[in-house]
ChimeraX commands (.cxc) that place a marker at each C-alpha (Angstrom):
marker #1 position -0.09,0.11,0.21 radius 0.5
marker #1 position 2.76,2.35,1.05 radius 0.5
marker #1 position 4.58,1.82,-2.70 radius 0.5
marker #1 position 1.35,2.49,-4.45 radius 0.5
marker #1 position 1.16,6.12,-2.06 radius 0.5
marker #1 position 4.43,6.74,-3.17 radius 0.5
marker #1 position 4.49,5.91,-7.05 radius 0.5
marker #1 position 1.30,8.01,-7.01 radius 0.5
marker #1 position 2.93,10.84,-5.22 radius 0.5
marker #1 position 5.93,10.65,-7.81 radius 0.5
marker #1 position 3.71,10.64,-10.92 radius 0.5
marker #1 position 1.95,13.78,-9.74 radius 0.5
marker #1 position 5.26,15.50,-8.27 radius 0.5
marker #1 position 6.92,15.07,-11.99 radius 0.5
marker #1 position 3.68,16.58,-13.42 radius 0.5
marker #1 position 3.80,19.41,-11.32 radius 0.5
marker #1 position 7.13,20.29,-12.21 radius 0.5
marker #1 position 6.74,19.74,-16.21 radius 0.5
marker #1 position 6.11,23.35,-18.44 radius 0.5
marker #1 position 3.08,23.40,-20.03 radius 0.5
marker #1 position 3.70,23.51,-23.87 radius 0.5
marker #1 position 2.13,22.98,-27.29 radius 0.5
marker #1 position 3.14,19.46,-27.57 radius 0.5
marker #1 position 2.36,16.00,-25.74 radius 0.5
marker #1 position 2.75,16.28,-21.95 radius 0.5
marker #1 position 5.99,14.07,-21.27 radius 0.5
marker #1 position 6.86,12.61,-18.11 radius 0.5
marker #1 position 10.41,11.57,-18.48 radius 0.5
marker #1 position 11.31,10.41,-21.71 radius 0.5
marker #1 position 9.27,8.54,-24.29 radius 0.5
marker #1 position 9.27,4.72,-23.86 radius 0.5
marker #1 position 11.00,2.40,-26.49 radius 0.5
marker #1 position 8.27,0.38,-28.30 radius 0.5
marker #1 position 8.79,-3.20,-29.65 radius 0.5
marker #1 position 4.99,-3.08,-31.20 radius 0.5
marker #1 position 2.32,-0.50,-32.03 radius 0.5
marker #1 position -0.67,-2.42,-33.57 radius 0.5
marker #1 position -4.00,-1.17,-34.48 radius 0.5
marker #1 position -7.01,-4.14,-34.87 radius 0.5
marker #1 position -10.21,-3.35,-37.14 radius 0.5
marker #1 position -12.79,-5.86,-37.35 radius 0.5
marker #1 position -16.09,-6.02,-39.79 radius 0.5
marker #1 position -18.12,-4.46,-37.23 radius 0.5
marker #1 position -16.16,-1.44,-36.85 radius 0.5
marker #1 position -14.76,-2.15,-33.77 radius 0.5
marker #1 position -11.12,-0.39,-33.61 radius 0.5
marker #1 position -8.54,-2.02,-30.73 radius 0.5
marker #1 position -5.01,-0.69,-30.07 radius 0.5
marker #1 position -1.91,-2.73,-28.64 radius 0.5
marker #1 position 1.44,-1.38,-27.61 radius 0.5
marker #1 position 4.20,-3.22,-26.66 radius 0.5
marker #1 position 6.52,-1.39,-24.58 radius 0.5
marker #1 position 10.25,-2.66,-23.89 radius 0.5
marker #1 position 11.55,-3.55,-20.33 radius 0.5
marker #1 position 13.07,-0.60,-18.70 radius 0.5
marker #1 position 14.68,0.84,-15.27 radius 0.5
marker #1 position 13.40,4.24,-15.95 radius 0.5
marker #1 position 10.19,5.70,-16.02 radius 0.5
marker #1 position 8.80,6.86,-19.24 radius 0.5
marker #1 position 5.59,8.05,-21.21 radius 0.5
marker #1 position 3.44,6.21,-23.45 radius 0.5
marker #1 position 1.59,8.54,-25.94 radius 0.5
marker #1 position -1.61,7.14,-27.19 radius 0.5
marker #1 position -3.49,7.54,-30.46 radius 0.5
marker #1 position -5.69,10.34,-31.01 radius 0.5
marker #1 position -9.66,10.17,-30.09 radius 0.5
marker #1 position -11.68,9.01,-27.64 radius 0.5
marker #1 position -10.24,5.83,-25.60 radius 0.5
marker #1 position -11.85,3.15,-23.32 radius 0.5
marker #1 position -10.88,-0.08,-21.84 radius 0.5
marker #1 position -7.47,0.80,-21.00 radius 0.5
marker #1 position -5.65,-2.08,-19.00 radius 0.5
marker #1 position -2.02,-2.40,-18.68 radius 0.5
marker #1 position -0.27,-5.61,-17.78 radius 0.5
marker #1 position 2.98,-7.48,-17.62 radius 0.5
marker #1 position 3.62,-10.56,-20.33 radius 0.5
marker #1 position 2.18,-12.52,-17.46 radius 0.5
marker #1 position -1.14,-10.79,-18.02 radius 0.5
marker #1 position -0.82,-9.49,-14.37 radius 0.5
marker #1 position -2.80,-5.97,-14.28 radius 0.5
marker #1 position -0.52,-3.02,-13.65 radius 0.5
marker #1 position -1.68,-0.05,-12.19 radius 0.5
marker #1 position -2.26,3.31,-14.57 radius 0.5
marker #1 position -3.78,6.44,-15.55 radius 0.5
marker #1 position -4.50,8.33,-18.72 radius 0.5
marker #1 position -2.68,11.68,-18.47 radius 0.5
marker #1 position -4.71,14.81,-20.59 radius 0.5
marker #1 position -2.69,17.78,-21.88 radius 0.5
marker #1 position -5.96,19.73,-22.00 radius 0.5
marker #1 position -5.24,20.30,-25.99 radius 0.5
marker #1 position -6.65,16.59,-26.75 radius 0.5
marker #1 position -3.23,14.71,-26.21 radius 0.5
marker #1 position -3.36,11.65,-24.30 radius 0.5
marker #1 position -0.77,9.58,-22.68 radius 0.5
marker #1 position 0.05,7.19,-19.73 radius 0.5
marker #1 position 3.17,6.65,-17.54 radius 0.5
marker #1 position 4.99,3.62,-17.64 radius 0.5
marker #1 position 6.66,2.60,-14.48 radius 0.5
marker #1 position 9.98,0.94,-14.43 radius 0.5
marker #1 position 9.73,-2.72,-15.14 radius 0.5
marker #1 position 12.00,-5.66,-15.70 radius 0.5
marker #1 position 9.65,-7.26,-18.25 radius 0.5
marker #1 position 7.79,-5.88,-21.14 radius 0.5
marker #1 position 4.62,-3.54,-20.31 radius 0.5
marker #1 position 1.61,-4.39,-22.67 radius 0.5
marker #1 position -1.29,-1.71,-22.98 radius 0.5
marker #1 position -4.42,-2.28,-24.78 radius 0.5
marker #1 position -7.63,0.10,-25.44 radius 0.5
marker #1 position -10.42,0.34,-27.79 radius 0.5
marker #1 position -10.56,3.64,-30.09 radius 0.5
marker #1 position -13.88,5.19,-30.14 radius 0.5
marker #1 position -13.27,6.91,-33.36 radius 0.5
marker #1 position -15.24,5.17,-36.28 radius 0.5
marker #1 position -18.54,6.11,-37.78 radius 0.5
marker #1 position -20.27,4.16,-40.20 radius 0.5
marker #1 position -22.06,6.40,-42.67 radius 0.5
marker #1 position -24.45,5.10,-45.33 radius 0.5
marker #1 position -22.40,1.71,-45.50 radius 0.5
marker #1 position -19.15,3.27,-45.21 radius 0.5
marker #1 position -16.94,3.07,-41.85 radius 0.5
marker #1 position -15.15,6.07,-41.86 radius 0.5
marker #1 position -11.98,6.43,-39.40 radius 0.5
marker #1 position -9.03,8.92,-38.96 radius 0.5
marker #1 position -6.13,7.28,-37.26 radius 0.5
marker #1 position -3.19,9.30,-36.18 radius 0.5
marker #1 position 0.23,8.24,-34.26 radius 0.5
marker #1 position 3.85,9.82,-34.52 radius 0.5
marker #1 position 5.21,6.49,-35.06 radius 0.5
marker #1 position 5.21,3.38,-37.08 radius 0.5
marker #1 position 2.05,1.89,-36.60 radius 0.5
marker #1 position 0.60,-1.50,-38.42 radius 0.5
marker #1 position -3.17,-1.55,-39.27 radius 0.5
marker #1 position -4.46,-5.16,-39.18 radius 0.5
marker #1 position -8.01,-6.20,-40.52 radius 0.5
marker #1 position -10.30,-8.93,-39.84 radius 0.5
marker #1 position -10.23,-11.59,-42.59 radius 0.5
marker #1 position -13.76,-10.59,-43.58 radius 0.5
marker #1 position -12.53,-7.08,-44.57 radius 0.5
marker #1 position -11.53,-7.47,-48.35 radius 0.5
marker #1 position -11.09,-4.18,-49.44 radius 0.5
marker #1 position -10.36,-0.80,-47.84 radius 0.5
marker #1 position -9.72,2.93,-48.92 radius 0.5
marker #1 position -6.46,4.36,-48.07 radius 0.5
marker #1 position -6.69,8.18,-48.43 radius 0.5
marker #1 position -9.23,7.73,-51.33 radius 0.5
marker #1 position -7.04,4.87,-52.76 radius 0.5
marker #1 position -8.88,1.40,-53.22 radius 0.5
marker #1 position -6.83,-1.06,-51.82 radius 0.5
marker #1 position -7.47,-5.07,-52.03 radius 0.5
marker #1 position -6.15,-7.13,-49.00 radius 0.5
marker #1 position -6.38,-10.36,-50.44 radius 0.5
marker #1 position -3.79,-12.32,-48.65 radius 0.5
marker #1 position -2.53,-9.64,-47.09 radius 0.5
marker #1 position -3.53,-9.04,-43.27 radius 0.5
marker #1 position -3.24,-5.09,-43.33 radius 0.5
marker #1 position -1.26,-2.22,-44.01 radius 0.5
marker #1 position 1.72,-0.69,-42.37 radius 0.5
marker #1 position 2.33,2.89,-41.85 radius 0.5
marker #1 position 6.08,3.66,-41.99 radius 0.5
marker #1 position 7.01,6.73,-40.03 radius 0.5
marker #1 position 3.84,7.51,-38.62 radius 0.5
marker #1 position 1.26,10.05,-39.67 radius 0.5
marker #1 position -2.73,10.68,-39.94 radius 0.5
marker #1 position -4.49,8.64,-42.42 radius 0.5
marker #1 position -8.23,7.85,-43.40 radius 0.5
marker #1 position -9.65,4.60,-43.44 radius 0.5
marker #1 position -12.91,3.43,-44.99 radius 0.5
marker #1 position -14.07,0.31,-45.91 radius 0.5
marker #1 position -17.94,-1.04,-46.56 radius 0.5
marker #1 position -20.05,-2.54,-44.23 radius 0.5
marker #1 position -21.33,-4.57,-46.71 radius 0.5
marker #1 position -19.72,-4.63,-50.39 radius 0.5
marker #1 position -22.07,-3.38,-53.00 radius 0.5
marker #1 position -21.20,-5.19,-56.11 radius 0.5
marker #1 position -22.60,-5.65,-59.18 radius 0.5
marker #1 position -21.86,-7.46,-62.58 radius 0.5
marker #1 position -22.33,-6.26,-66.31 radius 0.5
marker #1 position -21.77,-8.16,-69.00 radius 0.5
marker #1 position -19.88,-7.40,-72.09 radius 0.5
marker #1 position -20.31,-9.46,-75.30 radius 0.5
marker #1 position -18.07,-9.01,-78.32 radius 0.5
marker #1 position -18.69,-11.56,-80.94 radius 0.5
marker #1 position -18.07,-14.91,-79.41 radius 0.5
marker #1 position -16.10,-13.17,-76.53 radius 0.5
marker #1 position -17.78,-12.51,-73.30 radius 0.5
marker #1 position -16.51,-10.56,-70.16 radius 0.5
marker #1 position -17.80,-9.38,-66.84 radius 0.5
marker #1 position -17.32,-5.84,-65.65 radius 0.5
marker #1 position -17.48,-6.03,-61.59 radius 0.5
marker #1 position -19.00,-2.59,-60.17 radius 0.5
marker #1 position -18.52,-1.95,-56.72 radius 0.5
marker #1 position -20.26,1.31,-55.39 radius 0.5
marker #1 position -22.91,2.77,-53.37 radius 0.5
marker #1 position -24.21,4.49,-56.13 radius 0.5
marker #1 position -26.99,3.61,-58.43 radius 0.5
marker #1 position -25.58,2.91,-61.89 radius 0.5
marker #1 position -27.84,3.43,-64.92 radius 0.5
marker #1 position -27.35,3.22,-68.72 radius 0.5
marker #1 position -23.98,1.02,-68.83 radius 0.5
marker #1 position -22.26,1.02,-72.21 radius 0.5
marker #1 position -19.53,-0.92,-74.00 radius 0.5
marker #1 position -18.45,1.02,-76.76 radius 0.5
marker #1 position -15.67,-0.96,-79.04 radius 0.5
marker #1 position -15.10,1.93,-81.56 radius 0.5
marker #1 position -14.33,4.46,-79.06 radius 0.5
marker #1 position -12.42,2.22,-76.93 radius 0.5
marker #1 position -14.82,2.94,-73.87 radius 0.5
marker #1 position -16.98,2.10,-71.18 radius 0.5
marker #1 position -19.66,4.53,-69.83 radius 0.5
marker #1 position -22.24,4.78,-67.32 radius 0.5
marker #1 position -24.38,7.41,-65.01 radius 0.5
marker #1 position -23.94,7.99,-61.52 radius 0.5
marker #1 position -26.79,9.61,-59.72 radius 0.5
marker #1 position -25.15,10.23,-55.99 radius 0.5
marker #1 position -22.35,12.53,-55.22 radius 0.5
marker #1 position -19.11,11.72,-53.58 radius 0.5
marker #1 position -19.32,8.02,-53.84 radius 0.5
marker #1 position -16.44,5.37,-54.38 radius 0.5
marker #1 position -17.01,4.03,-57.58 radius 0.5
marker #1 position -14.58,0.82,-58.38 radius 0.5
marker #1 position -14.34,-0.86,-61.76 radius 0.5
marker #1 position -12.93,-4.38,-61.98 radius 0.5
marker #1 position -12.36,-6.00,-65.65 radius 0.5
marker #1 position -9.96,-7.78,-67.67 radius 0.5
marker #1 position -7.25,-5.67,-69.67 radius 0.5
marker #1 position -8.18,-7.87,-72.73 radius 0.5
marker #1 position -11.56,-5.94,-73.27 radius 0.5
marker #1 position -10.39,-2.57,-72.33 radius 0.5
marker #1 position -6.50,-1.66,-72.06 radius 0.5
marker #1 position -4.55,1.25,-70.57 radius 0.5
marker #1 position -3.25,3.86,-70.12 radius 0.5
marker #1 position -6.79,5.45,-69.30 radius 0.5
marker #1 position -8.48,8.73,-69.21 radius 0.5
marker #1 position -11.76,8.84,-67.10 radius 0.5
marker #1 position -14.22,11.73,-67.43 radius 0.5
marker #1 position -17.57,13.16,-65.22 radius 0.5
marker #1 position -19.33,14.37,-68.64 radius 0.5
marker #1 position -16.46,16.33,-70.31 radius 0.5
marker #1 position -14.38,16.90,-67.17 radius 0.5
marker #1 position -11.36,14.85,-66.29 radius 0.5
marker #1 position -11.11,13.52,-63.01 radius 0.5
marker #1 position -9.06,11.74,-60.94 radius 0.5
marker #1 position -8.78,7.79,-60.42 radius 0.5
marker #1 position -6.56,5.07,-58.76 radius 0.5
marker #1 position -5.58,1.75,-60.67 radius 0.5
marker #1 position -3.85,-1.25,-59.97 radius 0.5
marker #1 position -3.04,-4.37,-61.88 radius 0.5
marker #1 position -3.11,-7.85,-60.73 radius 0.5
marker #1 position -3.06,-11.12,-63.03 radius 0.5
marker #1 position -4.68,-9.81,-65.98 radius 0.5
marker #1 position -7.11,-7.62,-64.59 radius 0.5
marker #1 position -7.05,-3.67,-63.79 radius 0.5
marker #1 position -8.79,-2.08,-61.00 radius 0.5
marker #1 position -9.98,1.52,-61.56 radius 0.5
marker #1 position -10.91,3.77,-58.55 radius 0.5
marker #1 position -12.72,6.94,-58.22 radius 0.5
marker #1 position -14.99,9.18,-56.20 radius 0.5
marker #1 position -16.89,11.34,-58.53 radius 0.5
marker #1 position -18.15,14.80,-56.25 radius 0.5
marker #1 position -20.92,15.39,-58.86 radius 0.5
marker #1 position -23.80,13.31,-60.64 radius 0.5
marker #1 position -23.54,12.59,-64.43 radius 0.5
marker #1 position -21.73,10.14,-66.99 radius 0.5
marker #1 position -18.67,8.63,-66.52 radius 0.5
marker #1 position -16.42,7.74,-69.25 radius 0.5
marker #1 position -13.41,5.50,-69.01 radius 0.5
marker #1 position -11.57,5.56,-72.29 radius 0.5
marker #1 position -8.51,3.11,-72.93 radius 0.5
marker #1 position -6.20,3.10,-75.62 radius 0.5
marker #1 position -6.33,-0.70,-76.37 radius 0.5
marker #1 position -9.52,-2.75,-76.99 radius 0.5
marker #1 position -10.71,-5.94,-78.46 radius 0.5
marker #1 position -9.76,-5.68,-82.46 radius 0.5
marker #1 position -12.76,-6.08,-84.41 radius 0.5
marker #1 position -11.71,-9.09,-87.10 radius 0.5
marker #1 position -12.55,-6.22,-89.88 radius 0.5
marker #1 position -9.18,-4.54,-88.93 radius 0.5
marker #1 position -7.30,-7.70,-89.79 radius 0.5
marker #1 position -8.35,-8.17,-93.25 radius 0.5
marker #1 position -5.96,-6.06,-95.07 radius 0.5
marker #1 position -2.82,-7.46,-92.90 radius 0.5
marker #1 position -4.12,-10.96,-93.93 radius 0.5
marker #1 position -4.45,-10.03,-97.52 radius 0.5
marker #1 position -0.94,-8.74,-97.92 radius 0.5
marker #1 position 0.30,-11.21,-95.84 radius 0.5
marker #1 position -0.73,-13.69,-98.69 radius 0.5
marker #1 position 0.64,-11.69,-101.54 radius 0.5
marker #1 position 3.85,-11.49,-99.86 radius 0.5
marker #1 position 3.72,-15.28,-99.57 radius 0.5
marker #1 position 2.06,-15.53,-103.17 radius 0.5
marker #1 position 4.57,-13.55,-105.34 radius 0.5
marker #1 position 7.37,-15.93,-105.09 radius 0.5
marker #1 position 5.48,-19.06,-105.92 radius 0.5
marker #1 position 3.81,-16.92,-109.11 radius 0.5
marker #1 position 7.22,-16.25,-110.73 radius 0.5
marker #1 position 8.61,-19.62,-110.17 radius 0.5
marker #1 position 5.76,-20.87,-111.98 radius 0.5
marker #1 position 6.23,-18.11,-114.79 radius 0.5
marker #1 position 9.69,-19.06,-114.94 radius 0.5
marker #1 position 8.83,-22.75,-115.69 radius 0.5
marker link #1:1,2 radius 0.2
marker link #1:2,3 radius 0.2
marker link #1:3,4 radius 0.2
marker link #1:4,5 radius 0.2
marker link #1:5,6 radius 0.2
marker link #1:6,7 radius 0.2
marker link #1:7,8 radius 0.2
marker link #1:8,9 radius 0.2
marker link #1:9,10 radius 0.2
marker link #1:10,11 radius 0.2
marker link #1:11,12 radius 0.2
marker link #1:12,13 radius 0.2
marker link #1:13,14 radius 0.2
marker link #1:14,15 radius 0.2
marker link #1:15,16 radius 0.2
marker link #1:16,17 radius 0.2
marker link #1:17,18 radius 0.2
marker link #1:18,19 radius 0.2
marker link #1:19,20 radius 0.2
marker link #1:20,21 radius 0.2
marker link #1:21,22 radius 0.2
marker link #1:22,23 radius 0.2
marker link #1:23,24 radius 0.2
marker link #1:24,25 radius 0.2
marker link #1:25,26 radius 0.2
marker link #1:26,27 radius 0.2
marker link #1:27,28 radius 0.2
marker link #1:28,29 radius 0.2
marker link #1:29,30 radius 0.2
marker link #1:30,31 radius 0.2
marker link #1:31,32 radius 0.2
marker link #1:32,33 radius 0.2
marker link #1:33,34 radius 0.2
marker link #1:34,35 radius 0.2
marker link #1:35,36 radius 0.2
marker link #1:36,37 radius 0.2
marker link #1:37,38 radius 0.2
marker link #1:38,39 radius 0.2
marker link #1:39,40 radius 0.2
marker link #1:40,41 radius 0.2
marker link #1:41,42 radius 0.2
marker link #1:42,43 radius 0.2
marker link #1:43,44 radius 0.2
marker link #1:44,45 radius 0.2
marker link #1:45,46 radius 0.2
marker link #1:46,47 radius 0.2
marker link #1:47,48 radius 0.2
marker link #1:48,49 radius 0.2
marker link #1:49,50 radius 0.2
marker link #1:50,51 radius 0.2
marker link #1:51,52 radius 0.2
marker link #1:52,53 radius 0.2
marker link #1:53,54 radius 0.2
marker link #1:54,55 radius 0.2
marker link #1:55,56 radius 0.2
marker link #1:56,57 radius 0.2
marker link #1:57,58 radius 0.2
marker link #1:58,59 radius 0.2
marker link #1:59,60 radius 0.2
marker link #1:60,61 radius 0.2
marker link #1:61,62 radius 0.2
marker link #1:62,63 radius 0.2
marker link #1:63,64 radius 0.2
marker link #1:64,65 radius 0.2
marker link #1:65,66 radius 0.2
marker link #1:66,67 radius 0.2
marker link #1:67,68 radius 0.2
marker link #1:68,69 radius 0.2
marker link #1:69,70 radius 0.2
marker link #1:70,71 radius 0.2
marker link #1:71,72 radius 0.2
marker link #1:72,73 radius 0.2
marker link #1:73,74 radius 0.2
marker link #1:74,75 radius 0.2
marker link #1:75,76 radius 0.2
marker link #1:76,77 radius 0.2
marker link #1:77,78 radius 0.2
marker link #1:78,79 radius 0.2
marker link #1:79,80 radius 0.2
marker link #1:80,81 radius 0.2
marker link #1:81,82 radius 0.2
marker link #1:82,83 radius 0.2
marker link #1:83,84 radius 0.2
marker link #1:84,85 radius 0.2
marker link #1:85,86 radius 0.2
marker link #1:86,87 radius 0.2
marker link #1:87,88 radius 0.2
marker link #1:88,89 radius 0.2
marker link #1:89,90 radius 0.2
marker link #1:90,91 radius 0.2
marker link #1:91,92 radius 0.2
marker link #1:92,93 radius 0.2
marker link #1:93,94 radius 0.2
marker link #1:94,95 radius 0.2
marker link #1:95,96 radius 0.2
marker link #1:96,97 radius 0.2
marker link #1:97,98 radius 0.2
marker link #1:98,99 radius 0.2
marker link #1:99,100 radius 0.2
marker link #1:100,101 radius 0.2
marker link #1:101,102 radius 0.2
marker link #1:102,103 radius 0.2
marker link #1:103,104 radius 0.2
marker link #1:104,105 radius 0.2
marker link #1:105,106 radius 0.2
marker link #1:106,107 radius 0.2
marker link #1:107,108 radius 0.2
marker link #1:108,109 radius 0.2
marker link #1:109,110 radius 0.2
marker link #1:110,111 radius 0.2
marker link #1:111,112 radius 0.2
marker link #1:112,113 radius 0.2
marker link #1:113,114 radius 0.2
marker link #1:114,115 radius 0.2
marker link #1:115,116 radius 0.2
marker link #1:116,117 radius 0.2
marker link #1:117,118 radius 0.2
marker link #1:118,119 radius 0.2
marker link #1:119,120 radius 0.2
marker link #1:120,121 radius 0.2
marker link #1:121,122 radius 0.2
marker link #1:122,123 radius 0.2
marker link #1:123,124 radius 0.2
marker link #1:124,125 radius 0.2
marker link #1:125,126 radius 0.2
marker link #1:126,127 radius 0.2
marker link #1:127,128 radius 0.2
marker link #1:128,129 radius 0.2
marker link #1:129,130 radius 0.2
marker link #1:130,131 radius 0.2
marker link #1:131,132 radius 0.2
marker link #1:132,133 radius 0.2
marker link #1:133,134 radius 0.2
marker link #1:134,135 radius 0.2
marker link #1:135,136 radius 0.2
marker link #1:136,137 radius 0.2
marker link #1:137,138 radius 0.2
marker link #1:138,139 radius 0.2
marker link #1:139,140 radius 0.2
marker link #1:140,141 radius 0.2
marker link #1:141,142 radius 0.2
marker link #1:142,143 radius 0.2
marker link #1:143,144 radius 0.2
marker link #1:144,145 radius 0.2
marker link #1:145,146 radius 0.2
marker link #1:146,147 radius 0.2
marker link #1:147,148 radius 0.2
marker link #1:148,149 radius 0.2
marker link #1:149,150 radius 0.2
marker link #1:150,151 radius 0.2
marker link #1:151,152 radius 0.2
marker link #1:152,153 radius 0.2
marker link #1:153,154 radius 0.2
marker link #1:154,155 radius 0.2
marker link #1:155,156 radius 0.2
marker link #1:156,157 radius 0.2
marker link #1:157,158 radius 0.2
marker link #1:158,159 radius 0.2
marker link #1:159,160 radius 0.2
marker link #1:160,161 radius 0.2
marker link #1:161,162 radius 0.2
marker link #1:162,163 radius 0.2
marker link #1:163,164 radius 0.2
marker link #1:164,165 radius 0.2
marker link #1:165,166 radius 0.2
marker link #1:166,167 radius 0.2
marker link #1:167,168 radius 0.2
marker link #1:168,169 radius 0.2
marker link #1:169,170 radius 0.2
marker link #1:170,171 radius 0.2
marker link #1:171,172 radius 0.2
marker link #1:172,173 radius 0.2
marker link #1:173,174 radius 0.2
marker link #1:174,175 radius 0.2
marker link #1:175,176 radius 0.2
marker link #1:176,177 radius 0.2
marker link #1:177,178 radius 0.2
marker link #1:178,179 radius 0.2
marker link #1:179,180 radius 0.2
marker link #1:180,181 radius 0.2
marker link #1:181,182 radius 0.2
marker link #1:182,183 radius 0.2
marker link #1:183,184 radius 0.2
marker link #1:184,185 radius 0.2
marker link #1:185,186 radius 0.2
marker link #1:186,187 radius 0.2
marker link #1:187,188 radius 0.2
marker link #1:188,189 radius 0.2
marker link #1:189,190 radius 0.2
marker link #1:190,191 radius 0.2
marker link #1:191,192 radius 0.2
marker link #1:192,193 radius 0.2
marker link #1:193,194 radius 0.2
marker link #1:194,195 radius 0.2
marker link #1:195,196 radius 0.2
marker link #1:196,197 radius 0.2
marker link #1:197,198 radius 0.2
marker link #1:198,199 radius 0.2
marker link #1:199,200 radius 0.2
marker link #1:200,201 radius 0.2
marker link #1:201,202 radius 0.2
marker link #1:202,203 radius 0.2
marker link #1:203,204 radius 0.2
marker link #1:204,205 radius 0.2
marker link #1:205,206 radius 0.2
marker link #1:206,207 radius 0.2
marker link #1:207,208 radius 0.2
marker link #1:208,209 radius 0.2
marker link #1:209,210 radius 0.2
marker link #1:210,211 radius 0.2
marker link #1:211,212 radius 0.2
marker link #1:212,213 radius 0.2
marker link #1:213,214 radius 0.2
marker link #1:214,215 radius 0.2
marker link #1:215,216 radius 0.2
marker link #1:216,217 radius 0.2
marker link #1:217,218 radius 0.2
marker link #1:218,219 radius 0.2
marker link #1:219,220 radius 0.2
marker link #1:220,221 radius 0.2
marker link #1:221,222 radius 0.2
marker link #1:222,223 radius 0.2
marker link #1:223,224 radius 0.2
marker link #1:224,225 radius 0.2
marker link #1:225,226 radius 0.2
marker link #1:226,227 radius 0.2
marker link #1:227,228 radius 0.2
marker link #1:228,229 radius 0.2
marker link #1:229,230 radius 0.2
marker link #1:230,231 radius 0.2
marker link #1:231,232 radius 0.2
marker link #1:232,233 radius 0.2
marker link #1:233,234 radius 0.2
marker link #1:234,235 radius 0.2
marker link #1:235,236 radius 0.2
marker link #1:236,237 radius 0.2
marker link #1:237,238 radius 0.2
marker link #1:238,239 radius 0.2
marker link #1:239,240 radius 0.2
marker link #1:240,241 radius 0.2
marker link #1:241,242 radius 0.2
marker link #1:242,243 radius 0.2
marker link #1:243,244 radius 0.2
marker link #1:244,245 radius 0.2
marker link #1:245,246 radius 0.2
marker link #1:246,247 radius 0.2
marker link #1:247,248 radius 0.2
marker link #1:248,249 radius 0.2
marker link #1:249,250 radius 0.2
marker link #1:250,251 radius 0.2
marker link #1:251,252 radius 0.2
marker link #1:252,253 radius 0.2
marker link #1:253,254 radius 0.2
marker link #1:254,255 radius 0.2
marker link #1:255,256 radius 0.2
marker link #1:256,257 radius 0.2
marker link #1:257,258 radius 0.2
marker link #1:258,259 radius 0.2
marker link #1:259,260 radius 0.2
marker link #1:260,261 radius 0.2
marker link #1:261,262 radius 0.2
marker link #1:262,263 radius 0.2
marker link #1:263,264 radius 0.2
marker link #1:264,265 radius 0.2
marker link #1:265,266 radius 0.2
marker link #1:266,267 radius 0.2
marker link #1:267,268 radius 0.2
marker link #1:268,269 radius 0.2
marker link #1:269,270 radius 0.2
marker link #1:270,271 radius 0.2
marker link #1:271,272 radius 0.2
marker link #1:272,273 radius 0.2
marker link #1:273,274 radius 0.2
marker link #1:274,275 radius 0.2
marker link #1:275,276 radius 0.2
marker link #1:276,277 radius 0.2
marker link #1:277,278 radius 0.2
marker link #1:278,279 radius 0.2
marker link #1:279,280 radius 0.2
marker link #1:280,281 radius 0.2
marker link #1:281,282 radius 0.2
marker link #1:282,283 radius 0.2
marker link #1:283,284 radius 0.2
marker link #1:284,285 radius 0.2
marker link #1:285,286 radius 0.2
marker link #1:286,287 radius 0.2
marker link #1:287,288 radius 0.2
marker link #1:288,289 radius 0.2
marker link #1:289,290 radius 0.2
marker link #1:290,291 radius 0.2
marker link #1:291,292 radius 0.2
marker link #1:292,293 radius 0.2
marker link #1:293,294 radius 0.2
marker link #1:294,295 radius 0.2
marker link #1:295,296 radius 0.2
marker link #1:296,297 radius 0.2
marker link #1:297,298 radius 0.2
marker link #1:298,299 radius 0.2
marker link #1:299,300 radius 0.2
view
């Protein structure tokens, strides 16, 4: 009991002698961390874990920005240790970590994710390198408006720290549009919460077009590069708009977020060739092969 009282007294004594500044409140030096991990599940729950290296000196562990709940500090054996959140009044929160011969494990929930129109949205900010791990059910995410398909990857790493915006669908809205050219059939997959109308593939103009009727909604197109190859230009009506692109196994993914409603047109540079385009080439090739034989016949 006396040790607890002395520890609390030391903490508050250190806090009192630290001057107020426009930076995060630090008691002693910053702790050394082995792991900084954020876990996000498909229900929109965010769990944070820090593993602090053993040290014979006290130090400060800065917490992630946002509303924090269920904070627990334990040693490697799972035994709970005393702790408390220090708030500098500017929204920066930290905890004081006492000296320990073992690593300290700090866990808490981050309550800064919202669900808006089927899309989970959160801002995550930290000054050091950290990783974000997603549940297996989450297959696709948007990082600062860039679409990323996780596939067999568990998550992403934010090297050097910083602030990023993470978004993902609660229920992925997917539709398939079939394109047929002569005997070939291609599926164009569209992932969006916006209603899609008047979908059209135009072989002559090397383009795909459709109408979106909602603003600021992600629209992601997945298609075979054999159907429509790049580089691409994407228009909203007659204005160019920004998009992100990724390629894997002969398929291309194009993702955009139109700020207005209107017609989206994706223009490529290569497309399934029409048979008629080959006729002059075939005829020319046959002529080249035939001429030598004709000469030989004439000589005989």
